[in-house]
C-alpha positions in Angstrom: 9.5 21.5 -3.1 5.7 21.6 -2.5 5.5 24.4 0.1 7.5 26.9 -1.9 4.4 27.7 -3.9 2.4 28.9 -0.9 4.9 31.7 -0.3 5.5 32.6 -3.9 5.4 36.4 -4.1 3.8 36.7 -7.5 1.3 33.8 -7.5 -2.3 34.3 -6.4 -4.1 31.4 -4.8 -5.5 29.9 -8.0 -1.9 29.7 -9.3 -0.6 28.4 -6.1 -3.1 25.6 -6.2 -2.3 24.8 -9.9 1.4 24.6 -9.0 0.7 22.3 -6.0 -1.4 20.0 -8.0 1.3 20.0 -10.7 3.7 18.7 -8.1 1.4 16.2 -6.4 -0.1 14.8 -9.6 -3.4 14.1 -7.8 -4.8 15.0 -4.4 -8.1 15.0 -2.4 -9.6 17.9 -0.7 -8.4 16.6 2.6 -4.8 16.4 1.4 -5.0 19.8 -0.2 -6.4 21.4 3.0 -3.6 19.8 5.1 -0.9 21.0 2.7 -2.2 24.5 2.1 -3.6 25.2 5.5 -6.5 27.0 3.8 -10.1 27.2 5.0 -12.3 24.7 3.2 -14.3 27.5 1.7 -11.1 29.0 0.2 -10.1 25.7 -1.3 -13.6 25.1 -2.7 -13.6 28.6 -4.3 -10.1 28.1 -5.8 -11.0 24.8 -7.3 -14.1 26.3 -8.9 -12.1 29.3 -10.2 -9.6 27.0 -11.9 -12.4 25.1 -13.7 -14.0 28.4 -14.7 -10.9 29.2 -16.8 -12.5 26.9 -19.4 -15.5 28.3 -21.3 -17.2 24.9 -22.0 -17.6 21.7 -20.0 -14.9 20.1 -22.1 -12.5 23.0 -21.6 -13.0 22.9 -17.9 -12.0 19.3 -17.8 -8.8 20.3 -19.6 -8.0 22.7 -16.7 -9.1 20.5 -13.7 -10.1 16.9 -13.8 -11.8 14.8 -11.1 -11.4 11.0 -10.6 -13.4 8.6 -8.5 -11.4 6.9 -5.7 -11.5 3.1 -5.4 -13.6 2.1 -2.4 -14.9 5.6 -1.8 -18.3 7.1 -2.8 -18.2 10.7 -1.9 -14.6 11.8 -2.1 -12.8 12.5 -5.4 -9.3 13.1 -6.5 -8.3 16.2 -8.4 -5.6 16.6 -11.0 -4.7 19.1 -13.7 -5.8 18.5 -17.3 -3.7 19.4 -20.3 -4.4 23.2 -20.2 -3.8 23.3 -16.4 -0.4 21.5 -17.0 0.6 23.9 -19.7 -0.3 26.9 -17.6 1.7 25.5 -14.7 4.7 25.1 -16.9 4.3 28.7 -18.2 4.1 30.2 -14.7 7.7 29.4 -13.9 10.4 28.6 -16.4 12.3 26.5 -13.9 9.4 24.2 -13.2 10.1 20.5 -13.9 8.2 18.8 -16.7 5.8 16.0 -15.8 3.1 14.2 -17.6 -0.6 14.1 -16.8 -1.5 11.8 -13.9 -3.1 8.6 -15.3 -6.3 7.5 -13.8 -5.0 4.0 -13.1 -2.6 5.5 -10.6 -5.1 7.3 -8.4 -4.4 5.0 -5.4 -0.7 5.3 -5.8 -0.7 9.1 -5.9 -3.0 9.5 -3.0 -1.0 6.9 -0.9 2.2 8.9 -1.5 0.5 12.2 -0.6 -0.9 10.7 2.6 2.6 10.1 3.9 3.2 13.8 3.9 -0.3 14.6 5.1 0.0 12.3 8.2 3.1 14.3 9.3 1.2 17.6 8.9 -1.9 16.2 10.7 0.4 15.2 13.6 1.3 18.9 14.0 4.7 18.9 12.3 5.3 22.4 11.1 5.3 22.7 7.3 8.2 25.2 7.6 10.3 22.3 8.9 9.4 20.0 6.0 10.8 19.8 2.5 8.8 17.4 0.3 10.0 16.7 -3.2 8.0 14.9 -5.9 9.3 11.9 -7.8 10.7 14.0 -10.6 12.3 16.4 -8.2 13.8 13.5 -6.2 15.3 12.1 -9.4 16.7 15.6 -10.2 18.5 15.5 -6.8 20.0 12.2 -7.6 21.1 13.4 -11.0 22.9 16.3 -9.4 24.5 14.1 -6.8 25.8 11.8 -9.5 27.2 14.6 -11.6 28.9 16.2 -8.5 30.3 13.0 -7.0 31.3 11.2 -10.2 32.2 14.3 -12.1 30.4 12.9 -15.2 27.1 13.0 -17.0 24.6 10.2 -16.6 21.2 9.5 -18.3 18.5 10.0 -15.6 16.8 6.9 -17.0 19.6 4.9 -15.4 18.8 6.2 -12.0 16.2 4.9 -9.5 13.1 7.1 -9.4 12.0 7.4 -5.8 8.4 8.2 -5.1 9.4 11.2 -3.0 12.2 12.8 -1.1 11.5 14.0 2.5 13.8 16.3 4.5 13.0 17.3 8.1 14.6 20.2 9.8 17.1 20.7 6.9 19.1 17.7 8.3 17.2 14.4 8.3 16.8 13.0 4.8 14.8 10.1 3.5 13.9 8.5 0.1 10.2 7.4 0.2 8.6 4.5 -1.6 4.9 3.8 -1.5 3.9 0.2 -2.3 0.2 -0.6 -3.1 0.8 -4.3 -3.8 1.2 -4.0 -7.6 4.8 -5.1 -8.2 5.8 -8.7 -8.5 9.1 -10.2 -7.2 10.9 -9.6 -10.5 9.9 -5.9 -10.4 10.9 -5.6 -6.8 14.3 -7.2 -7.5 14.9 -4.7 -10.3 14.0 -1.8 -8.0 16.2 -3.1 -5.2 19.1 -3.3 -7.7 18.4 0.2 -8.9 18.6 1.6 -5.4 21.9 -0.1 -4.7 23.4 0.8 -8.0 22.2 4.4 -7.8 23.0 5.3 -4.1 26.1 3.3 -3.3 28.5 4.5 -6.0 28.0 8.1 -4.8 28.0 7.4 -1.1 24.4 8.5 -0.6 23.3 7.2 2.8 19.8 8.5 3.3 17.5 5.7 4.4 14.8 4.4 2.1 11.4 4.3 3.8 8.9 1.8 2.3 5.2 2.2 3.2 2.9 -0.7 2.4 -0.9 -1.1 2.7 -0.9 -4.2 4.9 1.2 -6.0 7.4 1.5 -9.0 5.1 2.8 -6.8 2.3 5.2 -5.0 4.6 6.6 -8.3 5.9 6.8 -9.6 2.3 8.8 -6.6 1.2 11.2 -6.9 4.1 11.7 -10.6 3.5 12.3 -10.0 -0.2 14.9 -7.3 0.6 16.7 -9.5 3.1 16.8 -12.4 0.7 17.9 -10.1 -2.1 20.9 -8.8 -0.1 21.9 -12.3 0.9 21.8 -13.4 -2.7 23.4 -10.5 -4.5 25.2 -8.2 -2.0 26.3 -10.3 0.9 29.1 -8.5 2.8 28.7 -5.5 0.6 27.4 -2.0 1.4 23.7 -1.5 0.7 21.2 1.2 1.5 19.3 1.3 4.8 15.8 0.0 4.1 12.9 0.4 6.6 9.5 -1.1 6.0 6.2 0.1 7.5 2.4 -0.1 7.1 0.6 3.2 6.5 0.9 5.3 9.7 3.8 3.4 11.2 6.3 5.5 9.2 5.0 8.7 10.9 6.1 7.5 14.3 9.5 6.6 12.7 9.9 10.1 11.3 8.8 11.7 14.5 11.1 9.6 16.7 14.2 10.1 14.6 
């Protein structure tokens, strides 16, 4: 859960930021400021200090990498390099293992993060929010399966949500960010995976989809409705809600 690093008793701020970037995969300064609540100068200094852990330009890139953002000139996305990832894994033995964030997924990572950031920017207290990364969300599902089915399951058989959001310790959501890259066959497979992962264990948390445009939102909703009619008519399926970026914030706040 992303905010636990800010209160970690033995991590100084460089290490807090390394752990946060490890969880987020990639993030912009705006996103990091919203999540940490730090002053811009503090964030700038911490980013610089992480890079200075390397002695050469090449080593500094292995600690902290920057990526250009499609459609933006001035802003960049930050992610950990190999040495930064290794350091994060060494800081806490219980930390989940993830791979380096690929450059091709910049827009996807930032789109997911923005769902959390919009809640924070609307004034929702971070102490009332639990935000789990895709890996952590899958870990939750794995534990649910082992508890409810009393058997082991390969995590590769489970759906991998983009995130898990919990508000006020009571309202729970699975989160999917769609940036118009999945074709109908891929969507159908993902829909099947959600049904086959959640329904056998009685998991009823809604799945919230966030799309870039109204057309894509409507396309996703229409595909889901057609999918249910074709494969799961008169059967129990997860609750699916579809929004464009920003609409989901009103949904979360009105729940």
